[in-house]
C-alpha positions as MATLAB code, in Angstrom:
seq = 'XXXXXXXXXXXXXXXXXXXXXXXXXXXXXXXXXXXXXXXXXXXXXXXXXXXXXXXXXXXXXXXXXXXXXXXXXXXXXXXXXXXXXXXXXXXXXXXXXXXXXXXXXXXXXXXXXXXXXXXXXXXXXXXXXXXXXXXXXXXXXXXXXXXXXXXXXXXXXXXXXXXXXXXXXXXXXXXXXXX';
ca = [
      -6.826  -25.246   17.054;
      -9.781  -23.174   18.250;
      -9.294  -19.739   19.733;
      -9.977  -18.953   23.373;
     -12.784  -16.475   24.070;
     -10.251  -13.657   24.437;
      -8.448  -14.639   21.243;
     -11.759  -14.817   19.389;
     -12.534  -11.300   20.634;
      -9.178  -10.075   19.326;
      -9.681  -11.789   15.955;
     -13.171  -10.273   15.718;
     -11.807   -6.816   16.434;
      -9.229   -7.255   13.679;
     -12.061   -8.271   11.353;
     -13.860   -5.007   12.096;
     -10.622   -3.021   11.760;
      -9.781   -4.321    8.285;
     -13.409   -3.846    7.273;
     -13.112   -0.180    8.284;
     -10.019    0.080    6.072;
     -11.961   -1.189    3.061;
     -11.226   -4.905    3.224;
     -13.674   -7.643    4.076;
     -14.336   -8.731    7.615;
     -13.056  -12.192    6.704;
      -9.750  -10.666    5.570;
      -9.455   -9.123    9.015;
     -10.355  -12.389   10.719;
      -7.657  -14.179    8.727;
      -5.107  -11.482    9.467;
      -5.982  -11.467   13.161;
      -5.814  -15.254   13.372;
      -2.438  -15.410   11.634;
      -1.119  -12.856   14.139;
      -1.759  -15.192   17.069;
      -1.988  -18.715   15.648;
       0.335  -21.548   16.571;
       1.983  -22.529   14.391;
       2.367  -19.175   12.661;
       1.566  -20.768    9.290;
      -1.936  -22.102    8.708;
      -3.667  -23.994    5.921;
      -6.974  -22.851    4.460;
      -8.635  -25.805    6.197;
      -7.103  -24.887    9.559;
      -8.161  -21.249    9.209;
     -11.684  -22.196    8.145;
     -12.009  -24.480   11.184;
     -10.538  -21.958   13.634;
     -12.604  -19.035   12.322;
     -15.855  -20.819   11.522;
     -15.731  -19.489    7.953;
     -16.104  -21.472    4.738;
     -12.967  -22.663    2.978;
     -14.149  -20.840   -0.155;
     -14.283  -17.514    1.701;
     -10.896  -18.125    3.286;
      -9.403  -19.015   -0.104;
     -10.808  -15.909   -1.791;
      -9.675  -13.518    0.927;
      -6.263  -15.147    1.415;
      -5.603  -14.564   -2.297;
      -6.332  -10.855   -1.808;
      -4.094  -10.713    1.261;
      -1.306  -12.359   -0.750;
      -1.781   -9.851   -3.595;
      -1.520   -6.938   -1.148;
       1.617   -8.529    0.351;
       0.089   -8.806    3.821;
       0.282  -12.619    3.783;
       2.597  -15.037    2.020;
       2.326  -18.660    1.013;
       4.952  -20.864    2.648;
       6.036  -24.438    2.050;
       5.390  -26.933    4.814;
       7.303  -30.220    4.450;
       5.012  -33.222    4.344;
       1.845  -31.220    3.632;
       0.053  -31.085    0.314;
      -2.056  -28.117    1.420;
      -1.097  -24.505    0.903;
      -0.046  -22.766    4.102;
       0.027  -19.043    4.738;
       1.630  -16.743    7.271;
       1.865  -13.013    7.828;
       4.451  -11.243    5.726;
       6.710   -8.809    7.525;
       6.404   -5.307    6.110;
       2.882   -5.816    4.828;
       1.567   -2.548    6.241;
       4.451   -0.692    4.626;
       3.506   -2.194    1.261;
      -0.116   -1.124    1.772;
       1.013    2.440    2.454;
       3.274    2.482   -0.600;
       0.488    1.158   -2.816;
      -2.040    3.690   -1.517;
       0.344    6.596   -2.040;
       1.204    5.379   -5.558;
      -2.505    5.391   -6.423;
      -2.543    9.167   -5.989;
      -0.286    9.866   -8.979;
      -3.016    9.424  -11.637;
      -5.090   12.063   -9.819;
      -2.164   14.485   -9.811;
      -1.596   13.728  -13.501;
      -5.283   14.360  -14.271;
      -5.169   17.699  -12.451;
      -2.014   18.637  -14.359;
      -3.746   17.785  -17.617;
      -6.728   19.875  -16.529;
      -4.411   22.815  -15.944;
      -3.027   22.389  -19.462;
      -6.462   22.706  -21.063;
      -8.146   25.266  -18.787;
      -7.026   28.750  -19.713;
      -5.882   31.485  -17.353;
      -9.156   33.249  -18.136;
     -10.825   30.718  -15.781;
      -8.980   31.360  -12.480;
     -11.562   29.701  -10.187;
     -11.418   26.434  -12.105;
      -7.630   26.552  -12.255;
      -7.438   27.152   -8.513;
      -9.527   24.006   -7.877;
      -7.188   22.049  -10.147;
      -4.118   23.480   -8.408;
      -5.602   22.582   -5.023;
      -6.161   18.975   -6.096;
      -2.726   18.630   -7.678;
      -0.936   20.318   -4.793;
      -2.758   18.203   -2.213;
      -1.949   14.942   -3.986;
       1.707   15.891   -4.476;
       1.915   16.943   -0.815;
       0.452   13.623    0.372;
       2.843   11.696   -1.877;
       5.784   13.638   -0.452;
       4.654   13.362    3.171;
       3.616    9.709    3.066;
       6.239    8.438    0.638;
       9.601    6.824    1.158;
      10.709    9.271    3.862;
       7.805    8.204    6.029;
       8.549    4.552    5.325;
      12.122    5.118    6.531;
      10.850    6.915    9.655;
       8.475    4.005   10.308;
      11.264    1.452    9.921;
      13.478    3.442   12.298;
      10.620    3.705   14.794;
       9.926   -0.036   14.544;
      13.584   -0.857   15.169;
      13.680    1.389   18.246;
      10.400   -0.076   19.569;
      11.681   -3.641   19.100;
      14.936   -2.811   20.877;
      13.029   -1.214   23.776;
      10.747   -4.271   24.103;
      13.761   -6.590   24.044;
      15.443   -4.551   26.768;
      12.288   -4.633   28.932;
      11.952   -8.377   28.376;
      15.578   -8.938   29.330;
      15.153   -6.822   32.482;
      11.953   -8.619   33.453;
      13.516  -12.031   32.868;
      16.538  -11.061   34.960;
      14.146   -9.994   37.744;
      12.402  -13.382   37.627;
       9.137  -12.054   36.119;
       7.172  -14.419   33.873;
       7.164  -12.393   30.661;
       4.508  -14.571   29.019;
       1.781  -13.032   31.167;
       3.160   -9.494   31.282;
       2.428   -6.686   28.830;
       5.821   -5.300   27.917;
];
């Protein structure tokens, strides 16, 4: 299935977005396509055809998306090809992984404090600033934030469902309405 012009624009924007976050543009194209594709699962061949990207590039970037838990491989009865779909909670996993990567920096700063004597207050202050910042970010963007995000997502889903139900009851075609 090929994307419409509007869908291609969306997929392209997702490519740029993931590129800004440090991924490849192709990773973003894949992610964007899997957000809107029908069916929701796609083979490497289907993605390559839809996106106009080589199967080798799709394969390489899908592997990275699987490793970051943004995409998952799914079985499709009757198909010998590997199929992939978006994995719920992928952004949460990205956030957890990024926050976890800060701990070695905090540990390095702590080690620095253990070897730099109190006779070097300027150097110690720089080490304290690094350690304190990294610990602060870990606290602020850790599991409490994940819980707040999950609560927010649940409320947003419930609000969308209520708006959809109201629109349907009013006879509005919800497929063409931004709810």
